[in-house]
N, C-alpha and C positions, 0 to 999 in steps of 0.2 A: 504494500500500500504506500502511495506517495505521501511524503511528509506534508503536514499542514504548513503553509508559508505565511508568516505574519511580520509586518513591519510596524514597529512602535515609533511614533513621531512625537517628540516632546521638546519644549523650549529649555529644559534643564534636566540633568540626571546625575546622580552620584555615580562614581566618585569624582566626576569631572567638575561639576558646578551645581550648586543648589541654592535656592532662596527659601524653600519651604517643603511641604510634604510631597508635592509633585516630584521633586528631585529624588526623594527616597524611593517613591513608587516606580518611577521610570528607570531607576538604577537596579531595583531588585526583582520586579516582575519578569523582565526578560529571562533572567537566569532560571526562575521557577518554571517558566514555559519551556525553556530549552531542556530542562530535566524531564519534562513530559514528552519529549520527542518532537518538539516543534522546531522548524527552521525559522528562528526568530532573529530579527536584526533591529538595531536601534539607530535613530538618527537625531542629532541635535545641532544647533548652530555652533560654530567654532568661535566662541567669545574670546576676546583678548584676556579676560580674567580667569580663564581655565588654568588650573595649576599645571606648570610645566612637567612635574614629575608624573602626572597621570597620562601625559601624551607620549611617553617613551614608546618607541617602536611604531609610531603612526606613519603611514605611507600615503603619498599623493597618488590618487587614481586618475584624475583628469579634471578638465574644466569645460565649461560651456557658457554661452551668453544667456541672460534672462532679461526679457524686455518687459518693462512696466510703463505703459503709456509712452512718454517721450524719452524715458531714461533706459539705457541698457547697461547692465552691470554683469560682471563675470562671477559665476559660482564655481568655486573649486571644491572638489570632493576628496576628503581624506578618509582613511580607514584605519581602525585599530583592530587587528585580527584577534580571534579568540573563540571560545565556545559560542559567545554571542558577538558577532561582528558589530562594531560601533562606527557609524559614519558621521562625519562632521561636514557641515556646509560652511565653507570659509568665504568671507568677503569683508575686508577691513573697513570699507565704507559704511557697512551696516552694523558689523559686530566687533569692530576694533575699538571698543569703548570700555570704560571702567565698569559700567553696570549692565544689567540684563534688560530691564524694562523701564518705562517711565520717560521715554524720549518722545519728542514732538512728531517724529516720523515712524513711530511703532507700527502704524498701519502699513507703511511701505516696507519696513524691515521684515515683517512676518508674511506679507504677500510674496515678497522675494523668496523667503525661506520655503513657503508652501509650494511655489512653482518649481523651485530648485529640487525639492524632494521628489516631485513627480517626474521631472526631467531626468533625475538621477537613475530612476528605475530602468529607463531605456539604455542608459550608459552601462549599467550593471547587467542588463538582461535578466533582471530579477523582478518578476511581477507577482506580488504577494496575493494570497487569497483575501486577506483582510489587512487594511491599514487602520491601526488604532491611533486616532488623533486626540491629543490631550489638551484640553482647555482652549480658550479663545485664540491663542497664538496659532493653533493648527486648524481653526475653523475654515479658512479659505481652501484647504485641501479638499474638504467635502464638496464645496461649491465648484471648484475647478474640475474635479473629477466628473461631476454630473453634467456641467455645462459645456466643458471643452474636451478634456482628455478621454472621457468615457466613450466618445464617438470614434476613438481609434481602437483598432482590433485588440491589441494586447492589453489595453487598459479596461476594456469593456466589461470584464468579469470581476474586477476588483471591487470588494465591498468595503464600506467604511463604518467603523465604530467610533462615535464621538463620546469621549469620557469627560465628565464635568468633575473637576476637583474642588471648585468653589465658584458658585454661580454669581457671587457678588462682583467678581472681576470679569467684565464682559467684552472688553475691547471694542468700545463704541467710538466711532470716529465721524468726522464731518462728512456730509453728503458728497463733497467733491472727491472723496475716496473712490467713488464709482469709476471716475475717469481713469484713475491710476490702475485699477484692477483689470482693465481690459476684458470685461465680460459684458454681455448684452444689458442694456439699461432696463429691460423688462424685469430683471432680477430684483431691482429696487422697486419698480412700479407695482409689481404683483405682491410685494410684501415679504419676499423670501429673505431679504437682507436688511430691509428698512426697519428701524426701531426708533419711534418717536422723532422722526426727521433726520436721524443719523444712520450710518451704516454700522451694523453690529457683526463682529466676527464670531461672537458666541452664537448669535442667531443663525449664522451660516451653518454652523455645525449642527444645531438643533433641527434645522429645516431639511438640510441636504443629506445628512448621514443616514445610512440604512438602519442602523441601530444606535441607541443612546444608552450610555451607562453612567452611573455615578458611584461614589466610593463607599456607600453603605445602604442597606435596604431602607432604613428609617429616613435617611436624607432623600432617597428617591421618592418617597411619599410626601415629605415636607415641601419639596420644591414645586409641587403642583398646587400649593396654597399661596395666597397673597402674602402671608407673613414671611415666607422664605423664598418666594419666586423672583423677587427683584424685577418685576414686570414681565418675566418670561413664563409665568405660571400657565397662561392660556395656551401657549405653544406646547408646553410640556404635558398639559392635560390632553391636548388633541393628539399627542403622540405617545400616550401612556402605554399603548399596546406594544411599543418597541423600546420601552424604558426599563432598564434593570438596575438593581442596586447590588453591587458586589463589594464586599468589605475589603479594604486594603489589608495586606499582611505586612509583616516586617521580617527581616532576615534573621532567623533564629540562630544561625551559625555565627554570624558577626556579633549579634547581641545575646551573648550567652554568659551569665555571671560566673559560670564555672571556669571560663577560659578567656574572658575579656581582658586584654592587656591594658585597657584604658582605666581600669579600676584598681584600687590599692590591694584588695584581698579577694581572692576567688571564693565562691560559695555556691551551693546548690540547695534544692528544696529539702534534701535529706540532711544537710549540714549547714545550719543557718548561723553558726558562730561567726563566720566571716562577714555576715551582714552587720553584726554589732561592731566589728572592727572597722568596717567602712564608715559607719556612723561616727565613731570616735575620730577617725582620720579626717572626715569632712569637717567636724567641729574644730579640730586643730588647724586645718588648712585655711578655714574662713574666720578664725579667731572668735569662735563662739564659745560660750561657757561650757566647760567639760563636765556635764552632769547628765544624768539619765532622764531627759524630758523628750517628748515627741518632737521630731523635726518634720515640719511641713515644707515640702519642696514645690517650686513652681518654675517651669521653663516655658517661656511664652513670649510672643510679640505683645507689647504693651499697648493694646488697642481695645476699644469697647467690645468688639466681637468676642474677645477672650474672657469677658466677665470682669475685667479689671475695675470697671466703674462700680459694680455692686460690691466687689471686694473692698474698695476704698472706703465705703460707707460703714463697714463692720470690722475693719482691720484692728482697731483698738480693742474691740470686744473679743476678737480671736486671741490677741496677745494677752488679754486678761486671764486666759485659760492656762497660763504657764506652759507655753510652747516656744519652740524656736522656729524661725521662718527663713528660708533660703530662696532667693529669687535669682534667676538668670534670664536675661533678655533685654531687648531694646524696643523702643516704640515712640509713642507720643510724648512730647516734652513734659506735659503735666503729670503723666504717670511716672516718668523717670524721676522727676523732682520729688514726687510723693514718696517713692520707695527710698530715695537717698535720705529724705527727712526722717523716715521711719527707722532707717539704719542708725541715724544719729541719736534719735530718741530712745531706741531700744538697743543700745550698744551692747554687744556680746550676745544678743538674742536674735537680731535680724541682720542678715547679710544680703546686701543689694548689689548684684553684679551686673552692671548696665553695659553688657557687651555679650558676645556669644563665643563660647569655647567648647568644642566637642568633648574634650577630655573632662572638663568640669561638669558638663551635662551628664556624662555617664556616671561620674562620682556622685552627683545629686540623685540620680536614679537608684544607685546602689546604697547610698548612705542615709537617705531620708526614710522616715516611717510612713509618711502620707504624701500624696501628690495631688495638687489642686488644679482642676480644669473646670471652672464655673462658666463655661462658654454660653454666649447668647445663641449661637448656632455653631455646629461643628460637622462639616460634611462627613469626615471619618474620624480624624484625630489620630495621631500616632503616639503622642506623649503618654496617653493612658495605657497603650499597648506595651510600650517600653517599660513603663512603671510596673505593670503586672508581671512582666517577664523577670524583673529584678526584685519582686516581692515587696514593692512599695505601693501601698494601698491607695487607689485613686478615689478622690472625692469629686464627683462630676455632676453637671446638670443633665437631666434626661432629655437629650436632643441628638439627632443625627447618629453618627457612629459611636458616640459615648453611650447612647441608649442600647446599642447593639452589642457592646463589649463589656460594660460594667453593670453588675447586678447587685442589688442591695443585700448586704450580709445580714443573716438572720441568726441570732444567738441560740434559738431553739433548735432549728434544723441543721445549723452549721453550714448552710448553703450560702452562696454569694461570694463575690470577690472585691467588693468596694462599697462606697456609700453614695447615695444618689438623692438629689432633690429635684423638684419639678418646676416650680414657679421661678421666673427669672427676677429674683430680688434678694436683697441682703439677708432677710430673715430666713429664707430657704437655705441659703449658703451657710449661715451661722448654725442652723439646726443640724445640717449634715456634718459640719465640722465637730460639733458637740457630740453627735451620735458616734462618730468615729473615735473620738477621745474617750467616750464612755466605754466602748468595747476595748480600747487599748488599755485602759486602767483596770479592766477586769482580770488582768494578769497574763503572764507569758503564754500559758497553755491556750487560753481563748484566742489571743492575738495570733498565735501560730496557725490556728485553723484558717484565719482569713489569709495569712501570708501564703500558706500552702495552696489554698484555693486559687489565689492569684497566680502563683508560679506554675500551677498545673493547667491554667487556661491556655488554649492553643490558638494563637492568632498568627501562626506562621503562614507563608504563602502556599503551603501544600494544598489546603482546601480551596482557597480563592483562585489559584491558578487552574484548578480543575473546573471551577465555575466559568472562568473565561474560556476554557477549551470547549465546554458545552455550548457557550454562546457563539464562538467562532464556527463550530460545526453547524449550528442552526442557520447562521447567516449564509454559509456557503451552499447549504442544501435548499435555500429558498428560491 
């Protein structure tokens, strides 16, 4: 039987470059699919800021011109061979910059990338069964395939899966973008790409893709409502029959507390002594008081979506419970200042690390007792999955992927792997924190039940990759 051929297209992927969860997923899903026997390949832009050490062994394959309206630019294709070949689209005019997104010509940059990906297939003589297009940056691929490339023989059988990682970020641009895209104007007039007078790359994906997926079953339902749809709920409701929610996984080999070189002391579910040592090490490292109190960790972008606004309203009440609090992350100035002020006020009890550092992040997962994710919405969330893997108990709001992965611990049945609140307000958050602390103070034996449940939860890619395989098979047989 011929191998299923899949091309995963993303605007970022670990270990090359990442700004968020998309990078983790695009980096780890291809390996999981490859282990299931898929001929899977990955393509991302060649950003200037990709770390040189990750580009060792990369070879130049060729180049070709890409025309966008009046401008013609050259796309160079590089490859890093391996079990999953990784292709890079290089063009310094578009990608030779310090950052990834947020430029005034993002519409042109990702239209160029989308066309280059499709032209690359002819150069490689690799025509996949399915192209998985991730987030708005890849939306134009779905449109170009249906409106232009699909009319060519070798492209005519390619199916597209459009995967939403966060519907809030939509890639909406001025109407003049239509001219640059070089597609018929009826695409705008018939509403396929038009969104409140703008051109929406997210909408391109939602309208033109053969199937749509998102990163958790609960989020797939939520985005069809006004509260979570960001104006796209009507389109998603009309396409609900082709919408799936497949939970993200994490790489359990890389994120394994028994073997992780990024943490100070290894441990596993049967030998938790190392977790206590990691806690003491974290206290020493961050100049926290060395005493046995619960440590609450938080690794987050400091924005409203992540629940920082409701946390700010009850922070003093949480600190009144005799806990220590460790923060790692950056974001809005007002929240950065708030946490710096809290670290001053609660010296020795609060550590505010307003930057990002992967090694410190792993030590927080390993050394904290509790992990806070009080999000307004969370398409999937990976922080709570990492924390479960390291036996650090998540306190989350019941939304999106948090609802699908964290279940309230019950002291009677000993079932559950975390603490959950429903209403998005400070009182709900405070209740969940106090409930977690109540169980913590019931003693080590009770707390170990929760920790063991957390560490035995399985959110590796094994299960999710099989769900993607089922979806790919369905798409190809349609």
